[in-house]
C-alpha positions as CSV (number, residue, x, y, z in Angstrom):
1,M,-10.8,-17.6,22.8
2,K,-12.7,-15.0,20.7
3,N,-14.0,-13.4,23.9
4,I,-10.5,-13.2,25.3
5,L,-9.1,-11.7,22.1
6,F,-12.0,-9.2,22.0
7,L,-11.4,-8.1,25.5
8,A,-7.7,-7.7,24.8
9,F,-8.5,-5.5,21.9
10,I,-10.8,-3.3,24.0
11,I,-8.1,-2.9,26.6
12,L,-5.5,-2.0,24.1
13,S,-7.8,0.5,22.5
14,F,-7.7,2.7,25.6
15,L,-3.9,2.7,25.9
16,H,-1.9,5.7,24.9
17,S,1.5,7.2,25.7
18,R,1.5,9.6,28.6
19,S,3.7,12.1,30.5
20,L,5.6,11.1,33.6
21,D,3.0,12.8,35.8
22,E,0.2,10.8,34.3
23,I,2.1,7.5,34.7
24,L,2.8,8.1,38.3
25,E,-0.8,9.2,39.0
26,K,-2.2,6.1,37.3
27,N,0.4,3.9,38.9
28,N,1.0,2.2,35.7
29,I,3.6,2.3,32.8
30,I,3.0,0.9,29.3
31,I,6.2,-0.9,28.2
32,A,6.6,-2.2,24.6
33,V,8.8,-5.2,23.9
34,Y,9.2,-7.3,20.8
35,E,7.2,-10.4,20.8
36,N,8.9,-13.8,20.4
37,F,12.3,-12.4,20.5
38,P,14.6,-14.6,22.8
39,P,16.6,-13.8,24.7
40,Y,15.2,-10.2,25.0
41,S,11.4,-10.8,25.4
42,Y,9.3,-14.0,24.9
43,I,6.8,-16.1,26.7
44,E,7.7,-19.6,27.9
45,N,5.1,-21.9,29.5
46,G,2.9,-18.9,30.1
47,M,5.6,-16.9,31.8
48,K,7.1,-13.5,30.5
49,K,10.8,-13.9,30.3
50,G,13.8,-12.2,28.8
51,I,16.5,-9.5,29.3
52,D,14.2,-6.6,28.4
53,I,11.4,-8.1,30.7
54,D,13.7,-8.3,33.6
55,I,15.2,-4.8,33.1
56,A,11.7,-3.3,32.7
57,K,10.5,-4.9,36.0
58,K,13.4,-3.3,37.8
59,I,12.6,0.1,36.3
60,A,9.0,-0.2,37.2
61,K,9.9,-1.2,40.7
62,K,12.1,1.9,41.1
63,M,9.3,4.0,39.8
64,K,6.9,2.3,42.1
65,V,4.4,1.6,39.3
66,N,2.8,-1.5,37.7
67,I,3.4,-2.6,34.1
68,T,1.1,-3.0,31.2
69,W,2.9,-5.0,28.6
70,Y,2.6,-4.0,24.9
71,W,3.9,-6.9,22.8
72,T,4.7,-5.8,19.2
73,G,6.0,-7.5,16.1
74,S,8.7,-5.9,13.9
75,D,7.5,-3.9,10.9
76,E,9.4,-3.4,7.6
77,N,11.8,-0.9,9.3
78,L,12.6,0.9,12.5
79,E,10.7,4.0,11.5
80,D,7.5,2.1,11.1
81,D,8.0,0.4,14.5
82,L,8.5,3.8,16.2
83,R,5.5,5.3,14.5
84,N,3.2,2.4,15.3
85,V,4.3,2.0,18.9
86,I,5.4,5.4,20.2
87,W,4.2,8.5,18.4
88,K,1.2,7.7,16.2
89,G,-0.3,4.4,17.5
90,H,-1.3,1.1,15.9
91,L,-3.1,1.4,12.6
92,I,-6.2,-0.5,13.9
93,H,-6.5,0.1,17.7
94,K,-4.3,3.2,18.0
95,T,-2.4,1.8,20.9
96,K,0.7,3.7,22.0
97,A,3.4,2.7,24.6
98,D,5.1,5.0,27.1
99,V,8.4,3.5,26.3
100,M,9.9,0.9,23.8
101,F,12.8,-1.4,24.6
102,R,15.5,-2.7,22.2
103,I,15.8,0.3,20.0
104,P,19.1,0.9,18.1
105,F,20.7,3.9,19.7
106,D,22.3,5.4,16.7
107,Y,23.3,9.1,16.2
108,D,23.1,8.9,12.5
109,F,19.6,7.5,12.7
110,I,18.5,10.1,15.2
111,R,19.7,12.8,12.8
112,Q,18.3,11.3,9.7
113,T,16.3,13.7,7.6
114,D,13.5,13.4,5.1
115,K,14.9,14.0,1.6
116,S,11.9,15.9,0.4
117,T,11.5,18.3,3.3
118,G,14.9,18.3,5.0
119,E,13.2,17.8,8.4
120,L,14.2,15.2,10.9
121,S,12.5,11.9,10.1
122,N,12.3,10.8,13.7
123,E,11.7,14.2,15.4
124,L,8.7,12.8,17.4
125,V,10.8,10.2,19.1
126,V,13.7,10.6,21.6
127,M,16.2,7.7,22.0
128,K,17.8,7.3,25.4
129,S,19.6,5.0,27.8
130,P,21.9,2.8,25.8
131,Y,22.2,-0.5,27.8
132,H,24.1,-3.0,25.6
133,A,26.3,-3.2,22.5
134,E,24.8,-5.7,20.1
135,R,26.7,-7.3,17.2
136,W,26.2,-9.3,14.0
137,V,28.5,-12.3,14.1
138,I,29.1,-15.7,12.5
139,V,29.2,-19.0,14.4
140,T,30.7,-22.1,12.9
141,N,30.8,-25.8,13.7
142,K,34.5,-26.3,14.7
143,K,34.4,-29.8,13.2
144,V,33.8,-28.3,9.8
145,I,35.3,-24.8,10.1
146,K,37.6,-24.4,13.0
147,E,37.8,-20.6,12.3
148,F,38.0,-18.3,9.4
149,K,39.4,-15.0,8.3
150,S,37.5,-14.5,5.0
151,L,33.9,-15.0,3.9
152,A,35.3,-16.7,0.9
153,I,35.2,-20.0,2.9
154,F,31.4,-20.0,2.5
155,K,31.9,-20.8,-1.2
156,Y,32.4,-24.3,0.0
157,H,30.2,-24.5,3.1
158,K,26.5,-23.7,3.8
159,I,25.7,-20.9,6.1
160,G,22.3,-20.1,7.6
161,V,20.7,-16.6,7.9
162,E,17.3,-15.3,8.9
163,I,15.5,-13.7,5.9
164,D,15.4,-10.0,5.6
165,T,18.3,-9.3,7.9
166,L,21.7,-7.7,7.1
167,P,23.5,-11.0,7.1
168,D,21.0,-12.3,4.5
169,S,21.5,-9.4,2.1
170,Y,25.2,-9.0,2.6
171,L,26.2,-12.6,2.4
172,S,23.9,-13.2,-0.6
173,S,25.6,-10.4,-2.5
174,S,29.2,-10.8,-1.4
175,F,31.9,-11.8,-3.9
176,R,29.5,-10.8,-6.7
177,G,26.9,-13.3,-5.5
178,S,29.3,-16.3,-5.6
179,L,28.2,-17.2,-2.0
180,S,24.5,-17.1,-2.6
181,S,24.1,-20.8,-3.5
182,N,25.5,-21.7,0.0
183,V,23.4,-19.1,1.9
184,K,20.4,-20.9,3.3
185,H,17.5,-18.8,4.3
186,Y,15.3,-19.4,7.4
187,R,12.2,-17.6,8.7
188,S,13.7,-17.9,12.2
189,I,17.3,-17.7,13.3
190,F,16.5,-20.5,15.9
191,T,15.6,-22.9,13.1
192,A,19.0,-22.2,11.5
193,I,20.7,-22.7,14.9
194,K,18.9,-26.1,15.2
195,D,20.2,-27.1,11.8
196,L,23.8,-26.0,12.9
197,K,23.4,-28.2,16.0
198,D,22.2,-31.1,13.9
199,G,25.1,-30.7,11.4
200,K,23.0,-29.9,8.4
201,I,24.8,-26.5,7.9
202,A,28.4,-25.4,8.8
203,A,27.6,-22.0,10.2
204,V,24.9,-19.3,11.1
205,A,25.2,-15.5,10.8
206,G,23.1,-13.5,13.2
207,L,22.9,-11.5,16.4
208,K,25.5,-12.4,18.9
209,S,23.1,-12.4,21.8
210,Q,20.6,-14.9,20.1
211,L,23.5,-17.2,19.1
212,Q,25.1,-17.1,22.6
213,Y,21.7,-17.8,24.2
214,A,20.5,-20.6,21.9
215,L,23.9,-22.4,21.7
216,D,24.8,-21.9,25.5
217,Y,27.9,-20.7,23.8
218,N,29.9,-20.0,27.0
219,N,29.7,-23.7,27.9
220,N,30.2,-24.9,24.3
221,K,33.2,-23.1,23.0
222,D,34.8,-26.4,22.3
223,K,32.1,-27.1,19.7
224,Y,31.7,-23.6,18.0
225,F,33.8,-20.8,16.8
226,M,32.3,-17.3,17.0
227,S,33.7,-14.3,15.0
228,E,34.1,-10.8,16.5
229,K,32.0,-9.4,13.6
230,I,30.9,-10.0,10.1
231,P,33.8,-8.8,8.0
232,Y,33.5,-5.5,6.0
233,T,30.1,-4.6,7.5
234,R,29.1,-2.3,10.2
235,S,28.5,-5.0,12.8
236,I,28.1,-3.3,16.2
237,W,25.6,-0.8,17.6
238,D,24.0,0.1,20.9
239,L,20.6,-0.8,22.1
240,G,18.4,1.7,24.0
241,L,14.9,3.0,24.8
242,A,12.6,5.3,22.9
243,V,9.8,7.6,24.2
244,R,7.9,10.4,22.5
245,T,9.9,13.5,22.2
246,D,7.4,15.7,24.1
247,F,7.7,13.5,27.1
248,R,11.3,14.5,28.0
249,A,10.6,14.3,31.8
250,L,9.9,10.6,31.4
251,S,13.0,10.0,29.3
252,Y,15.1,11.6,32.0
253,E,13.5,9.5,34.7
254,L,14.2,6.3,32.7
255,D,17.7,7.5,31.9
256,G,18.4,7.9,35.6
257,H,17.1,4.4,36.5
258,M,18.9,2.7,33.6
259,S,22.2,4.5,34.6
260,D,21.8,3.3,38.2
261,L,21.2,-0.3,36.9
262,Y,24.2,-0.1,34.7
263,K,26.5,1.3,37.5
264,S,25.3,-1.3,40.0
265,G,26.1,-4.2,37.6
266,E,22.4,-5.3,37.7
267,I,22.1,-5.1,33.9
268,Q,25.2,-7.2,33.4
269,K,23.7,-9.9,35.7
270,I,20.5,-10.0,33.7
271,F,22.4,-10.6,30.5
272,E,24.5,-13.3,32.2
273,K,21.3,-15.0,33.5
274,Y,20.4,-15.7,29.8
275,N,23.9,-16.9,28.9
276,V,24.7,-13.7,27.0
277,V,28.1,-12.0,27.5
278,Y,27.3,-8.4,28.4
279,E,29.0,-5.8,26.3
280,K,29.3,-2.2,27.5
281,P,27.5,0.3,25.3
282,L,29.7,2.1,22.8
283,V,28.8,5.5,24.3
284,Y,30.4,4.3,27.7
285,Q,33.5,2.6,26.3
286,N,35.6,5.8,26.5
287,Y,34.9,6.2,30.2
């Protein structure tokens, strides 16, 4: 095992983000995905699976290149993820990816400036190709809570959240903290979902895609109620790709392939494969 880990470290040490010409010349693209993040990217029985994995394979096929996978954990915030994966490299082995999946496509974030300098905080990264609208939602056990219109109901029922997420901070502080005693914290949203299935808690707040996937929600709507959003919060945003800002040609190439996959309905089919209802990106909803 030590030899395998050492070899993996050596391989990663030589990886760095490159231009489109370099990628085509080397016949290889380095694609970053989040590790252990069903239904987007995960390993099951030794097989790479997930929405982002399947989309990435289709893009690589269109580009006629092979894939080197860069599995990454999530840092304290998105800026750290982009710095470590896209433009600066890992703190230890300096690895960089050519493209990173599942990045919030947010105009406010793109235009965010450093308070001390006034310069763009994320000027070294370009975000492209929105491919899905993600949401924060709440799912309840219908035997306990058939449906709800106000968060006040969780003064009387336990609701699970993954620690350090928006639902965690928001629900814990709502109604002057009066819900906090019924907000149960989990290291993994999937542990919370298991407790929901087992009747240990009445509800779970989390990502719509993860809840649909883990509950097979489309086939279990008689058991669970799912809200459209978490009331009084910004609950919807687009997911897209990120590349280094100086590799614009690569970003345009990826944007073209993603657009083709969207128009052909292939992206929607991939989401449905993982029991997730595909939601058109916000940037496309007026077209």
